[in-house]
DODREN-576238 format. One record per residue (C-alpha): residue number from 0; chain; x, y, z. Coordinates in steps of 0.5 Angstrom, whole numbers, plus 2048, in hexadecimal, padded with zeros to 3 digits. Layout:
REM residues N
[pt NUM, "A", [X, Y, Z]]
...
//
This chain:
REM residues 255
[pt 0, "A", [857, 902, 897]]
[pt 1, "A", [85D, 907, 899]]
[pt 2, "A", [863, 904, 89E]]
[pt 3, "A", [861, 907, 8A5]]
[pt 4, "A", [866, 907, 8AB]]
[pt 5, "A", [864, 905, 8B1]]
[pt 6, "A", [868, 906, 8B7]]
[pt 7, "A", [863, 908, 8BD]]
[pt 8, "A", [861, 903, 8C2]]
[pt 9, "A", [85B, 904, 8C6]]
[pt 10, "A", [85A, 902, 8CD]]
[pt 11, "A", [854, 8FD, 8CA]]
[pt 12, "A", [859, 8FA, 8C5]]
[pt 13, "A", [85E, 8F9, 8CB]]
[pt 14, "A", [859, 8F5, 8CF]]
[pt 15, "A", [857, 8F1, 8C9]]
[pt 16, "A", [85E, 8EE, 8C9]]
[pt 17, "A", [85E, 8ED, 8D0]]
[pt 18, "A", [858, 8E9, 8D0]]
[pt 19, "A", [858, 8E5, 8CA]]
[pt 20, "A", [860, 8E5, 8C9]]
[pt 21, "A", [860, 8E8, 8C2]]
[pt 22, "A", [85E, 8ED, 8BE]]
[pt 23, "A", [85D, 8EF, 8B6]]
[pt 24, "A", [860, 8F6, 8B4]]
[pt 25, "A", [861, 8FB, 8AE]]
[pt 26, "A", [867, 8FD, 8AB]]
[pt 27, "A", [86D, 900, 8AE]]
[pt 28, "A", [872, 900, 8A8]]
[pt 29, "A", [871, 904, 8A2]]
[pt 30, "A", [870, 901, 89C]]
[pt 31, "A", [877, 903, 899]]
[pt 32, "A", [87A, 900, 8A0]]
[pt 33, "A", [876, 8FA, 89F]]
[pt 34, "A", [878, 8F9, 898]]
[pt 35, "A", [87F, 8FA, 89A]]
[pt 36, "A", [87F, 8F4, 89F]]
[pt 37, "A", [87B, 8F0, 89A]]
[pt 38, "A", [881, 8F1, 895]]
[pt 39, "A", [886, 8EF, 89A]]
[pt 40, "A", [883, 8E9, 89D]]
[pt 41, "A", [882, 8E7, 895]]
[pt 42, "A", [889, 8E7, 894]]
[pt 43, "A", [88B, 8E4, 89B]]
[pt 44, "A", [886, 8DE, 899]]
[pt 45, "A", [88A, 8DE, 892]]
[pt 46, "A", [890, 8DD, 895]]
[pt 47, "A", [88F, 8D8, 89B]]
[pt 48, "A", [893, 8D2, 89B]]
[pt 49, "A", [891, 8CC, 897]]
[pt 50, "A", [88C, 8C7, 89B]]
[pt 51, "A", [88A, 8CD, 8A0]]
[pt 52, "A", [883, 8CF, 89F]]
[pt 53, "A", [880, 8D6, 8A0]]
[pt 54, "A", [87C, 8D4, 8A6]]
[pt 55, "A", [883, 8D3, 8AA]]
[pt 56, "A", [885, 8DA, 8AA]]
[pt 57, "A", [886, 8DB, 8B1]]
[pt 58, "A", [88A, 8E1, 8B4]]
[pt 59, "A", [88C, 8E4, 8AE]]
[pt 60, "A", [88D, 8EB, 8B1]]
[pt 61, "A", [894, 8E8, 8B3]]
[pt 62, "A", [896, 8E7, 8AC]]
[pt 63, "A", [893, 8ED, 8A9]]
[pt 64, "A", [893, 8F3, 8AD]]
[pt 65, "A", [88F, 8F7, 8A8]]
[pt 66, "A", [889, 8F4, 8AB]]
[pt 67, "A", [88A, 8F8, 8B2]]
[pt 68, "A", [887, 8FE, 8AD]]
[pt 69, "A", [880, 8FA, 8AF]]
[pt 70, "A", [882, 8F7, 8B5]]
[pt 71, "A", [883, 8FD, 8B9]]
[pt 72, "A", [87F, 902, 8B5]]
[pt 73, "A", [87C, 908, 8B9]]
[pt 74, "A", [875, 906, 8B7]]
[pt 75, "A", [876, 8FF, 8B9]]
[pt 76, "A", [878, 900, 8C0]]
[pt 77, "A", [873, 905, 8C1]]
[pt 78, "A", [86E, 900, 8C0]]
[pt 79, "A", [872, 8FB, 8C4]]
[pt 80, "A", [872, 8FF, 8CA]]
[pt 81, "A", [86B, 8FF, 8CA]]
[pt 82, "A", [86B, 8F8, 8CC]]
[pt 83, "A", [871, 8F7, 8D0]]
[pt 84, "A", [873, 8FE, 8D2]]
[pt 85, "A", [879, 903, 8D0]]
[pt 86, "A", [87F, 8FE, 8D2]]
[pt 87, "A", [87F, 8FA, 8CC]]
[pt 88, "A", [884, 8F4, 8CA]]
[pt 89, "A", [885, 8F0, 8C3]]
[pt 90, "A", [884, 8E9, 8C5]]
[pt 91, "A", [884, 8E6, 8BE]]
[pt 92, "A", [881, 8E6, 8B7]]
[pt 93, "A", [880, 8E1, 8B1]]
[pt 94, "A", [87D, 8E1, 8AA]]
[pt 95, "A", [879, 8DB, 8A9]]
[pt 96, "A", [877, 8DB, 8A1]]
[pt 97, "A", [873, 8D6, 89E]]
[pt 98, "A", [874, 8D4, 897]]
[pt 99, "A", [86E, 8D4, 893]]
[pt 100, "A", [86B, 8CC, 892]]
[pt 101, "A", [870, 8C9, 897]]
[pt 102, "A", [870, 8CE, 89D]]
[pt 103, "A", [871, 8CA, 8A4]]
[pt 104, "A", [86C, 8CA, 8A9]]
[pt 105, "A", [86E, 8CD, 8B0]]
[pt 106, "A", [86B, 8C8, 8B6]]
[pt 107, "A", [867, 8CB, 8BC]]
[pt 108, "A", [86C, 8CE, 8C1]]
[pt 109, "A", [86E, 8D3, 8C6]]
[pt 110, "A", [874, 8D7, 8C4]]
[pt 111, "A", [876, 8D7, 8CC]]
[pt 112, "A", [876, 8CF, 8CC]]
[pt 113, "A", [87B, 8CF, 8C6]]
[pt 114, "A", [87F, 8D4, 8C9]]
[pt 115, "A", [880, 8D0, 8D0]]
[pt 116, "A", [882, 8D3, 8D6]]
[pt 117, "A", [886, 8D8, 8D2]]
[pt 118, "A", [883, 8DE, 8D5]]
[pt 119, "A", [880, 8E0, 8DC]]
[pt 120, "A", [87A, 8E2, 8DC]]
[pt 121, "A", [878, 8DF, 8D5]]
[pt 122, "A", [875, 8E6, 8D3]]
[pt 123, "A", [876, 8E7, 8CB]]
[pt 124, "A", [872, 8EB, 8C6]]
[pt 125, "A", [872, 8E9, 8BF]]
[pt 126, "A", [871, 8ED, 8B9]]
[pt 127, "A", [86F, 8E9, 8B3]]
[pt 128, "A", [870, 8EE, 8AD]]
[pt 129, "A", [86C, 8EC, 8A6]]
[pt 130, "A", [872, 8EC, 8A1]]
[pt 131, "A", [86D, 8E9, 89C]]
[pt 132, "A", [865, 8E8, 89D]]
[pt 133, "A", [864, 8E3, 8A2]]
[pt 134, "A", [85D, 8E0, 8A1]]
[pt 135, "A", [85A, 8D9, 8A3]]
[pt 136, "A", [85B, 8D7, 89C]]
[pt 137, "A", [863, 8D8, 89C]]
[pt 138, "A", [864, 8D6, 8A4]]
[pt 139, "A", [862, 8DC, 8A8]]
[pt 140, "A", [864, 8DB, 8AF]]
[pt 141, "A", [85E, 8D9, 8B4]]
[pt 142, "A", [85E, 8DA, 8BC]]
[pt 143, "A", [859, 8D7, 8C1]]
[pt 144, "A", [857, 8DD, 8C5]]
[pt 145, "A", [858, 8DD, 8CC]]
[pt 146, "A", [85D, 8D7, 8CC]]
[pt 147, "A", [862, 8DB, 8CF]]
[pt 148, "A", [85F, 8DB, 8D6]]
[pt 149, "A", [861, 8D4, 8D7]]
[pt 150, "A", [868, 8D2, 8D6]]
[pt 151, "A", [868, 8CA, 8D8]]
[pt 152, "A", [867, 8C7, 8D1]]
[pt 153, "A", [869, 8C0, 8CF]]
[pt 154, "A", [86D, 8BF, 8C8]]
[pt 155, "A", [86E, 8B9, 8C4]]
[pt 156, "A", [872, 8B8, 8BE]]
[pt 157, "A", [870, 8B9, 8B7]]
[pt 158, "A", [873, 8B7, 8B0]]
[pt 159, "A", [878, 8BC, 8AE]]
[pt 160, "A", [877, 8BA, 8A6]]
[pt 161, "A", [873, 8C0, 8A5]]
[pt 162, "A", [873, 8C4, 8AC]]
[pt 163, "A", [877, 8C9, 8AE]]
[pt 164, "A", [878, 8C7, 8B5]]
[pt 165, "A", [878, 8C0, 8B8]]
[pt 166, "A", [873, 8C0, 8BE]]
[pt 167, "A", [86C, 8C3, 8BF]]
[pt 168, "A", [867, 8C4, 8C4]]
[pt 169, "A", [863, 8BE, 8C5]]
[pt 170, "A", [85C, 8BE, 8C2]]
[pt 171, "A", [858, 8BD, 8C9]]
[pt 172, "A", [85C, 8C4, 8CB]]
[pt 173, "A", [859, 8C8, 8C6]]
[pt 174, "A", [852, 8CC, 8C6]]
[pt 175, "A", [851, 8CC, 8BF]]
[pt 176, "A", [84B, 8D0, 8C0]]
[pt 177, "A", [84F, 8D6, 8C1]]
[pt 178, "A", [853, 8D6, 8BB]]
[pt 179, "A", [854, 8DC, 8B7]]
[pt 180, "A", [857, 8DD, 8B0]]
[pt 181, "A", [85C, 8E3, 8B0]]
[pt 182, "A", [85B, 8E5, 8A9]]
[pt 183, "A", [85F, 8EB, 8A7]]
[pt 184, "A", [860, 8F0, 8A1]]
[pt 185, "A", [867, 8F1, 89E]]
[pt 186, "A", [86B, 8F6, 8A4]]
[pt 187, "A", [866, 8F4, 8A9]]
[pt 188, "A", [868, 8F1, 8B0]]
[pt 189, "A", [865, 8ED, 8B6]]
[pt 190, "A", [868, 8EC, 8BD]]
[pt 191, "A", [868, 8E6, 8C1]]
[pt 192, "A", [86A, 8E4, 8C8]]
[pt 193, "A", [870, 8DF, 8C9]]
[pt 194, "A", [86B, 8DA, 8CC]]
[pt 195, "A", [865, 8DB, 8C7]]
[pt 196, "A", [864, 8D4, 8C3]]
[pt 197, "A", [865, 8D5, 8BC]]
[pt 198, "A", [866, 8D1, 8B5]]
[pt 199, "A", [865, 8D2, 8AE]]
[pt 200, "A", [863, 8CD, 8A8]]
[pt 201, "A", [868, 8CB, 8A2]]
[pt 202, "A", [868, 8D0, 89C]]
[pt 203, "A", [865, 8CC, 897]]
[pt 204, "A", [863, 8D2, 893]]
[pt 205, "A", [866, 8D6, 88D]]
[pt 206, "A", [868, 8DC, 891]]
[pt 207, "A", [86E, 8DC, 896]]
[pt 208, "A", [86D, 8DE, 89D]]
[pt 209, "A", [873, 8E2, 8A1]]
[pt 210, "A", [873, 8E5, 8A8]]
[pt 211, "A", [878, 8E8, 8AC]]
[pt 212, "A", [877, 8E6, 8B3]]
[pt 213, "A", [87A, 8EC, 8B8]]
[pt 214, "A", [87B, 8EA, 8BF]]
[pt 215, "A", [87C, 8EF, 8C5]]
[pt 216, "A", [87C, 8EE, 8CC]]
[pt 217, "A", [87C, 8F3, 8D2]]
[pt 218, "A", [883, 8F5, 8D5]]
[pt 219, "A", [881, 8F1, 8DC]]
[pt 220, "A", [881, 8EB, 8D8]]
[pt 221, "A", [888, 8E7, 8DA]]
[pt 222, "A", [88B, 8E3, 8D5]]
[pt 223, "A", [891, 8DE, 8D7]]
[pt 224, "A", [895, 8DF, 8D1]]
[pt 225, "A", [89B, 8DA, 8D1]]
[pt 226, "A", [896, 8D5, 8D5]]
[pt 227, "A", [891, 8D4, 8CF]]
[pt 228, "A", [892, 8CF, 8CA]]
[pt 229, "A", [894, 8D3, 8C4]]
[pt 230, "A", [898, 8DA, 8C3]]
[pt 231, "A", [893, 8DF, 8C3]]
[pt 232, "A", [893, 8E7, 8C4]]
[pt 233, "A", [88E, 8EC, 8C7]]
[pt 234, "A", [88E, 8F3, 8C6]]
[pt 235, "A", [88C, 8F9, 8CA]]
[pt 236, "A", [888, 8FD, 8C5]]
[pt 237, "A", [885, 902, 8CA]]
[pt 238, "A", [885, 904, 8D1]]
[pt 239, "A", [889, 901, 8D7]]
[pt 240, "A", [88B, 8FA, 8D9]]
[pt 241, "A", [886, 8F8, 8DE]]
[pt 242, "A", [88A, 8F1, 8E0]]
[pt 243, "A", [88F, 8F5, 8E5]]
[pt 244, "A", [895, 8F3, 8E0]]
[pt 245, "A", [893, 8EC, 8DF]]
[pt 246, "A", [892, 8EC, 8D7]]
[pt 247, "A", [898, 8EE, 8D2]]
[pt 248, "A", [895, 8F2, 8CC]]
[pt 249, "A", [899, 8F2, 8C6]]
[pt 250, "A", [899, 8F9, 8C2]]
[pt 251, "A", [894, 8FA, 8BD]]
[pt 252, "A", [899, 8FA, 8B6]]
[pt 253, "A", [899, 8FF, 8B1]]
[pt 254, "A", [894, 8FE, 8AC]]
//
């Protein structure tokens, strides 16, 4: 099958995302662009400090400006604009690379809960880019369709031995009849809302599963900056600030 790009989002796709809290999508990057990104993240993983797992590569763009080549790509912003509008802010990014045989699980969670009260309103869309093939066998992401419509979920602690996070949605608050496996070929992507419940199984297969989460929000979302629990930077990528000067944006570095 030839490598074809998908950069047009139909009204039907937008409505599907709004109704279900997720959508699978095609390839936004060329094969060459994706290969370059994989080579780059492979080198990042090789140079991780001893004891740090490749699932834990949070906000890598802070230390690796090269990644802005992907985070700010016009084709990405064209797609993102259809879901959140023309004023676009980069909220965060994260590589979660599950090694073959011992890749960690990600428990059932909502991103908006882990980010606490850092954003008002909590309006974030995550683009999950398949650096590697992502299938059930190697721990692809799973969502509970429509779960973004109810935000009041209970959480409980989980064993951190093989879980990336230390808490998850309690079983009684999960409608597992609506679970969808979001399988992707290399270079494809899917999107999900900050309140969509999702997880992924451990990778016990013989194939690595690396994904890059690229997170965006509309420019009317207020971020308190220094009031949050850690140092974090946001970037106005397109359009205008809509917070009346409340937000402080970091300039996009050269890449």
